[in-house]
C-alpha positions as CSV (number, residue, x, y, z in Angstrom):
1,M,-19.1,-2.5,15.9
2,T,-16.2,-0.5,16.9
3,E,-16.6,0.1,20.2
4,K,-17.2,-3.7,20.6
5,V,-13.6,-4.1,19.0
6,L,-12.4,-1.4,21.6
7,T,-13.7,-3.2,24.5
8,I,-12.6,-6.7,23.7
9,M,-9.3,-5.0,23.4
10,E,-9.6,-3.3,26.8
11,K,-10.4,-6.5,28.3
12,G,-7.2,-8.4,27.7
13,D,-4.1,-8.3,25.6
14,Y,-5.4,-8.6,22.3
15,R,-3.6,-8.9,19.3
16,I,-4.7,-8.1,16.0
17,P,-2.4,-9.4,12.9
18,F,-1.7,-6.1,10.7
19,V,-2.1,-8.4,7.6
20,L,-5.6,-9.1,8.8
21,F,-6.5,-5.8,9.7
22,K,-5.4,-4.0,6.5
23,N,-7.0,-6.5,4.2
24,Y,-10.2,-7.6,5.9
25,K,-12.4,-5.6,3.3
26,S,-10.3,-7.6,0.6
27,L,-11.2,-11.0,2.2
28,N,-14.6,-10.3,1.7
29,L,-15.0,-9.8,5.5
30,T,-17.1,-7.4,7.5
31,E,-16.3,-5.5,10.6
32,K,-18.4,-8.0,12.6
33,D,-16.3,-10.8,11.0
34,L,-13.2,-8.9,11.8
35,L,-14.5,-8.3,15.7
36,F,-14.9,-12.2,16.0
37,L,-11.5,-13.0,14.7
38,I,-9.8,-10.9,16.9
39,Y,-11.7,-13.2,19.3
40,F,-10.6,-16.4,18.0
41,I,-7.2,-15.5,17.7
42,N,-6.4,-14.2,20.7
43,E,-8.4,-16.8,23.2
44,E,-8.3,-20.7,23.4
45,K,-9.8,-22.6,20.6
46,N,-12.2,-24.6,22.3
47,F,-15.9,-23.9,20.7
48,N,-17.5,-22.5,23.7
49,P,-20.8,-20.4,22.6
50,K,-21.9,-19.4,25.8
51,K,-18.6,-17.9,26.7
52,M,-18.0,-16.3,23.5
53,G,-21.5,-14.5,23.7
54,E,-20.6,-12.8,27.1
55,I,-17.5,-11.6,25.9
56,L,-18.5,-10.3,22.7
57,G,-21.8,-8.9,23.7
58,C,-24.0,-11.1,21.9
59,T,-26.4,-14.1,21.9
60,Q,-25.1,-17.7,21.4
61,M,-27.7,-17.9,18.4
62,E,-25.6,-14.9,16.9
63,V,-22.2,-16.8,17.7
64,L,-23.7,-19.7,15.7
65,E,-24.8,-17.9,12.8
66,E,-21.1,-15.8,12.7
67,I,-19.6,-19.0,12.8
68,D,-21.5,-20.3,9.9
69,A,-20.8,-17.2,7.6
70,L,-17.4,-17.5,8.1
71,S,-17.1,-21.0,7.4
72,S,-19.2,-20.3,4.3
73,K,-16.7,-17.7,3.4
74,G,-13.8,-20.2,4.0
75,I,-12.1,-18.2,6.6
76,L,-12.5,-21.1,9.5
77,E,-13.5,-24.9,10.1
78,L,-15.0,-26.5,13.0
79,K,-13.4,-29.8,13.8
80,L,-13.2,-32.5,16.2
81,T,-10.1,-32.9,18.4
82,D,-8.4,-36.6,17.8
83,T,-8.0,-36.8,21.7
84,Q,-10.6,-38.5,24.1
85,P,-13.1,-36.8,25.3
86,K,-13.3,-35.4,21.6
87,E,-14.3,-31.6,21.3
88,E,-15.1,-29.0,18.9
89,V,-12.2,-26.3,18.0
90,I,-12.1,-23.8,15.9
91,D,-9.6,-24.1,13.2
92,L,-8.2,-20.8,11.5
93,S,-5.6,-22.4,9.1
94,S,-7.5,-21.3,6.2
95,L,-7.6,-17.8,7.5
96,Y,-3.8,-18.0,7.9
97,K,-3.3,-19.4,4.2
98,K,-5.4,-16.4,2.9
99,M,-3.0,-13.6,4.8
100,V,-0.1,-15.5,3.8
101,S,-1.6,-15.7,-0.2
102,S,-2.9,-11.7,0.4
103,V,1.0,-10.8,1.5
104,M,2.6,-12.9,-1.1
105,N,0.6,-11.2,-4.2
106,A,1.1,-7.8,-3.0
107,E,5.0,-9.0,-3.1
108,I,4.9,-9.9,-6.6
109,V,2.9,-6.7,-8.4
110,P,5.4,-5.0,-10.2
111,K,6.9,-1.8,-8.4
112,E,5.3,0.5,-10.9
113,E,1.9,-1.1,-10.8
114,K,1.6,-0.6,-7.0
115,R,-1.1,1.9,-6.0
116,E,-0.3,3.7,-3.1
117,S,-3.3,3.3,-0.7
118,I,-4.4,6.8,0.9
119,Y,-3.6,4.9,4.6
120,D,0.1,4.9,3.3
121,L,0.2,8.5,2.2
122,F,-0.9,9.1,5.8
123,E,1.9,7.5,7.3
124,Q,4.2,8.8,5.0
125,E,3.1,12.4,5.8
126,F,2.8,11.6,9.7
127,S,6.5,9.5,9.6
128,R,4.6,6.9,11.9
129,T,2.3,4.0,11.7
130,L,-1.3,4.9,11.9
131,S,-3.7,3.6,15.1
132,P,-6.6,1.8,14.9
133,I,-8.5,4.6,15.5
134,E,-7.1,6.8,12.8
135,Y,-7.5,4.0,10.4
136,E,-11.2,3.6,11.2
137,L,-11.7,7.8,10.7
138,I,-9.8,7.8,7.7
139,G,-12.3,4.9,6.6
140,G,-15.1,6.6,7.8
141,W,-14.5,9.9,5.4
142,L,-14.2,7.1,2.2
143,S,-17.6,5.5,3.3
144,A,-19.2,9.0,3.7
145,G,-18.5,10.1,0.2
146,Y,-15.1,11.9,0.3
147,S,-12.8,10.2,-2.7
148,E,-9.1,9.2,-1.7
149,E,-8.0,12.5,-4.1
150,L,-10.2,14.7,-1.8
151,V,-8.9,13.2,1.3
152,S,-4.9,13.6,0.3
153,L,-5.8,17.1,-0.7
154,A,-6.8,17.7,2.6
155,L,-3.8,15.9,4.2
156,K,-1.3,17.9,2.3
157,E,-3.3,21.4,3.3
158,A,-3.0,20.3,7.0
159,V,0.9,19.1,6.7
160,Y,1.4,22.1,4.8
161,N,0.2,24.1,7.9
162,G,1.8,22.1,10.4
163,A,-1.2,20.3,11.6
164,T,-0.8,16.7,11.4
165,R,-3.8,16.0,13.5
166,L,-7.1,13.7,11.8
167,T,-9.4,16.3,13.8
168,Y,-7.7,19.3,11.6
169,I,-8.0,17.5,8.3
170,D,-12.0,16.4,9.4
171,K,-12.7,20.0,9.7
172,I,-11.0,20.8,6.4
173,L,-13.0,17.9,4.6
174,Y,-16.2,19.5,6.4
175,E,-15.8,23.1,5.2
176,W,-15.0,21.8,1.8
177,K,-18.1,19.6,2.0
178,K,-19.9,23.2,2.7
179,K,-18.6,24.9,-0.1
180,G,-19.3,22.0,-2.3
181,I,-15.7,21.2,-3.1
182,N,-15.5,17.4,-4.1
183,N,-12.7,17.1,-6.4
184,K,-9.2,18.7,-7.4
185,E,-10.8,21.1,-9.9
186,E,-13.3,22.4,-7.7
187,Y,-10.4,23.0,-5.2
188,E,-8.3,24.6,-7.4
189,K,-11.0,26.9,-8.7
190,E,-11.9,28.0,-4.9
191,K,-8.5,28.6,-4.2
192,K,-7.9,30.8,-6.7
193,R,-11.2,32.6,-6.3
194,F,-9.9,33.1,-3.0
195,Q,-6.3,34.2,-3.5
196,K,-8.2,36.7,-5.9
197,N,-10.6,38.0,-3.6
198,K,-7.7,38.3,-1.2
199,R,-5.4,40.3,-3.7
200,E,-8.4,42.9,-4.2
201,I,-8.9,43.5,-0.6
202,K,-5.1,43.6,0.6
203,P,-3.3,44.6,-2.8
204,K,-0.4,46.0,-1.2
205,K,0.2,42.9,1.4
206,E,1.9,39.6,0.7
207,L,-0.2,36.8,-0.3
208,L,-0.7,33.9,1.8
209,D,-1.8,30.6,1.3
210,Y,-5.1,29.5,1.5
211,D,-6.6,29.1,5.5
212,W,-9.4,27.1,4.6
213,L,-10.4,26.9,8.3
214,N,-10.4,30.8,8.8
215,E,-11.3,32.1,5.1
216,E,-12.8,35.6,6.2
217,C,-10.7,38.5,5.7
218,K,-10.9,41.8,7.5
């Protein structure tokens, strides 16, 4: 599904509202829904299943099923124009209202109750906005079973070592998985074990911080 999103973006100057991209799951939308909505937001609103299917790489039946699914979720409506000849058009008013509501609800939450998301933490540490691919990779870690706590620990390890690359963090998580590290408690226990072993091997040398990707001591 991610490849299809990238494909339609490569074919034209498609824009994705950040509010939609960040909150589509909370709106009960799937990645497939998101793909279709990116198309509807950027293309003409006239209902043309054949053209939609050609661009999105699916059959006209799949287009109709997705339209029906989005309509059932209160995201869009098929309406007839007032002009002659009458044509069916896609109305996204409901989607935009939900997006506005999502933003307003986030703003009225008391500051002390706001919970920083893992994506916010990455953007703070990297001092920049994450790319769609980076959002997808971080989401992939969470879907694979890594907790936000563990991902944030891996992020801090990477930043401390001067590596602000998601590939580096991915390797850390992979190593932790092999060692059976699934939470902060196990992380702290493993780090203490490594530090103890290192003191025993090199008692006269200064103890360095744990390099999770190069654990072996010579």
